[in-house]
C-alpha positions as CSV (number, residue, x, y, z in Angstrom):
1,M,-52.0,25.6,89.3
2,A,-54.7,23.1,90.2
3,Q,-54.0,21.0,93.3
4,N,-54.4,17.7,91.5
5,V,-51.7,18.5,88.8
6,T,-48.1,17.4,89.0
7,V,-45.4,18.9,86.7
8,V,-42.4,16.6,86.3
9,D,-39.7,19.3,86.4
10,H,-36.7,17.0,86.5
11,P,-33.8,18.6,84.7
12,L,-33.5,15.6,82.2
13,V,-37.2,15.9,81.4
14,Q,-36.9,19.6,80.7
15,H,-33.8,19.2,78.6
16,K,-35.3,16.4,76.5
17,L,-38.5,18.4,76.1
18,T,-36.5,21.3,74.7
19,L,-35.0,19.0,72.1
20,M,-38.5,17.8,71.2
21,R,-39.9,21.3,70.7
22,R,-37.3,22.2,68.1
23,R,-38.8,22.6,64.6
24,E,-35.8,20.7,63.1
25,A,-36.2,17.6,65.3
26,S,-36.6,14.5,63.1
27,T,-39.4,12.0,63.4
28,A,-37.0,9.5,64.8
29,E,-35.6,11.9,67.3
30,F,-39.1,13.0,68.4
31,R,-40.2,9.4,68.9
32,K,-37.0,8.6,70.9
33,L,-37.4,11.6,73.2
34,L,-41.1,11.0,73.8
35,R,-40.3,7.5,74.9
36,E,-37.6,8.7,77.2
37,I,-39.8,11.4,78.8
38,G,-42.6,8.9,79.0
39,L,-40.6,6.8,81.4
40,F,-40.3,9.8,83.8
41,L,-44.0,10.6,83.5
42,G,-44.8,7.0,84.2
43,Y,-42.6,6.9,87.3
44,E,-44.4,9.9,88.7
45,A,-47.9,8.7,87.8
46,L,-47.4,5.3,89.3
47,R,-45.4,6.3,92.4
48,D,-48.1,5.2,94.9
49,L,-48.9,1.8,93.5
50,P,-49.8,-0.6,96.3
51,L,-47.2,-3.2,97.3
52,G,-47.4,-6.7,98.9
53,K,-44.7,-9.0,100.1
54,I,-43.4,-12.4,98.9
55,D,-40.7,-14.7,100.1
56,I,-37.7,-15.1,97.9
57,E,-34.1,-16.2,98.2
58,T,-31.2,-14.0,97.2
59,P,-27.7,-15.5,96.6
60,V,-27.0,-14.5,100.2
61,C,-30.2,-15.4,102.2
62,P,-34.0,-15.7,102.2
63,M,-35.9,-12.5,102.5
64,E,-39.4,-11.0,102.4
65,A,-39.4,-8.7,99.4
66,P,-41.9,-6.1,98.0
67,V,-43.9,-6.7,94.8
68,L,-46.8,-5.0,93.1
69,A,-50.2,-6.0,94.7
70,G,-53.7,-6.0,93.4
71,K,-55.1,-6.3,89.9
72,K,-53.0,-5.4,86.9
73,L,-53.5,-1.8,85.9
74,T,-54.7,-0.6,82.5
75,F,-53.1,1.9,80.1
76,I,-55.6,3.6,77.9
77,S,-54.3,5.4,74.8
78,V,-56.2,8.3,73.2
79,L,-55.6,7.6,69.5
80,R,-53.5,8.3,67.8
81,A,-50.9,10.3,69.6
82,G,-51.5,8.5,72.9
83,D,-49.7,5.5,71.4
84,G,-46.5,7.4,71.7
85,L,-46.7,7.2,75.5
86,L,-48.0,3.7,75.5
87,G,-44.6,2.2,74.7
88,P,-42.7,3.6,77.7
89,M,-45.6,2.8,80.0
90,L,-45.5,-0.8,79.0
91,D,-41.7,-0.8,79.4
92,L,-42.4,0.0,83.1
93,V,-45.3,-2.4,83.5
94,P,-45.2,-5.1,80.8
95,S,-48.1,-7.0,82.3
96,A,-50.6,-4.1,82.1
97,R,-53.8,-4.3,80.2
98,V,-54.2,-1.9,77.2
99,G,-57.3,0.0,76.0
100,Q,-57.7,2.5,73.2
101,I,-60.1,5.4,72.6
102,G,-60.4,7.0,69.2
103,L,-61.5,10.6,69.3
104,A,-61.4,13.0,66.3
105,R,-61.6,16.8,66.8
106,D,-64.0,18.8,64.8
107,E,-61.8,21.7,63.6
108,E,-64.8,24.1,63.6
109,T,-66.4,23.3,67.0
110,L,-63.2,21.9,68.6
111,Q,-65.3,19.2,70.2
112,P,-64.3,15.5,70.0
113,T,-66.3,12.8,68.4
114,K,-65.8,9.1,69.3
115,Y,-65.0,6.6,66.5
116,F,-63.4,3.7,68.5
117,F,-63.6,2.4,72.0
118,K,-62.0,-0.8,73.3
119,V,-61.0,-1.3,76.9
120,P,-60.7,-4.4,79.2
121,V,-64.1,-5.5,80.5
122,D,-63.1,-5.3,84.2
123,T,-61.8,-1.7,84.0
124,A,-63.9,-0.8,87.0
125,D,-61.7,-2.9,89.3
126,R,-58.4,-1.5,88.0
127,L,-56.2,1.6,88.1
128,N,-56.7,3.2,84.6
129,V,-54.0,5.6,83.3
130,V,-55.2,7.6,80.3
131,L,-52.5,8.7,77.9
132,D,-52.5,11.6,75.4
133,P,-49.4,13.8,74.8
134,M,-51.3,17.1,74.4
135,L,-53.8,18.6,76.8
136,A,-54.8,21.6,74.7
137,T,-58.5,22.6,75.0
138,G,-59.1,19.7,77.3
139,H,-62.2,18.6,75.5
140,S,-60.8,15.2,74.3
141,A,-59.3,14.4,77.6
142,V,-62.6,15.2,79.4
143,R,-64.5,13.0,76.9
144,A,-62.0,10.1,77.2
145,V,-62.1,10.0,80.9
146,Q,-65.9,10.3,81.0
147,E,-66.2,7.4,78.6
148,I,-64.2,5.3,81.0
149,K,-66.1,6.5,84.1
150,D,-69.3,5.6,82.3
151,I,-68.4,1.9,82.3
152,G,-67.7,2.0,86.0
153,A,-64.0,3.0,86.4
154,K,-63.3,4.9,89.7
155,D,-59.5,5.0,89.9
156,L,-58.1,7.1,87.0
157,R,-55.0,9.2,86.2
158,F,-54.2,11.3,83.1
159,V,-50.7,11.6,81.7
160,C,-49.7,14.1,79.1
161,L,-46.5,15.6,77.7
162,L,-47.7,19.2,77.5
163,A,-50.7,21.1,78.8
164,A,-52.2,24.5,78.3
165,P,-53.7,26.4,81.2
166,E,-57.0,26.4,79.5
167,G,-56.9,22.6,79.1
168,I,-55.9,22.2,82.7
169,K,-58.9,24.3,83.9
170,T,-61.4,22.5,81.6
171,F,-60.1,19.1,82.7
172,T,-59.9,19.7,86.4
173,D,-63.3,21.4,86.5
174,A,-64.8,18.3,84.8
175,H,-62.8,15.7,86.7
176,P,-61.4,17.1,89.9
177,D,-60.9,13.5,91.2
178,V,-58.4,12.6,88.4
179,P,-54.8,13.5,88.9
180,V,-52.9,15.0,86.0
181,V,-49.1,14.4,85.4
182,T,-47.4,16.5,82.7
183,A,-43.9,17.6,81.8
184,S,-44.9,21.3,81.2
185,I,-47.8,23.7,81.5
186,D,-47.2,26.1,78.6
187,E,-48.4,29.7,78.2
188,R,-51.7,29.5,76.4
189,L,-53.7,28.3,73.3
190,N,-53.6,30.2,70.0
191,E,-56.6,30.9,67.8
192,K,-56.3,27.4,66.3
193,A,-56.3,25.8,69.7
194,Y,-52.6,24.8,69.5
195,I,-50.5,25.0,72.6
196,V,-48.1,28.0,72.7
197,P,-45.1,27.7,72.5
198,G,-45.9,23.9,72.3
199,L,-44.3,21.7,69.8
200,G,-46.9,21.5,67.0
201,D,-49.1,18.6,66.3
202,A,-47.7,15.7,68.4
203,G,-49.4,13.0,66.2
204,D,-48.0,14.4,63.0
205,R,-44.5,14.7,64.4
206,L,-44.7,11.3,66.0
207,F,-45.9,9.5,62.9
208,G,-44.3,11.7,60.2
209,T,-47.6,12.6,58.6
210,K,-47.3,16.4,58.5
211,G,-48.6,17.6,55.1
212,A,-49.7,14.0,54.2
């Protein structure tokens, strides 16, 4: 495994991920579980946020207490499935800025094309956490991070629910400076570039659009 990749192997995360993988899991259950796992992923991705000190008074006495320091961070969702991780991230940091990148995969070339890009103007001065549940081929993740780097961002992290070894290699080769946090690195990609064993199309399962 690449040095800059963290797998959150907490028992609760692995249990909830198993429930998500099941074919019979409903849309409502899938959403709920993704939100719950997203909190664990967020805790890990943000574990080294800088802290400052402020003076407060508890019911017992005054004290100097820790608070987050520096500029508010930015969560950047890779549309559309990335929005499933955006909710739990904002639960953790409600004051964070939000960006979105729309990337569509060409089913023949498997390469992403950009159709939407909107992020805070001062992204270069912030920690930027890119969100996309599936790191399959890695092409979309590589493109998304590069788009953000191209406007000056220097401090980035990538959070996903599942990853394939092929996607991990593609991503870390392209962006060795960007840490990856995931709940699982699965076995491989199949001939259609789906993660195996995986959980199917995260966007379709999240939004209930399979077959639509």
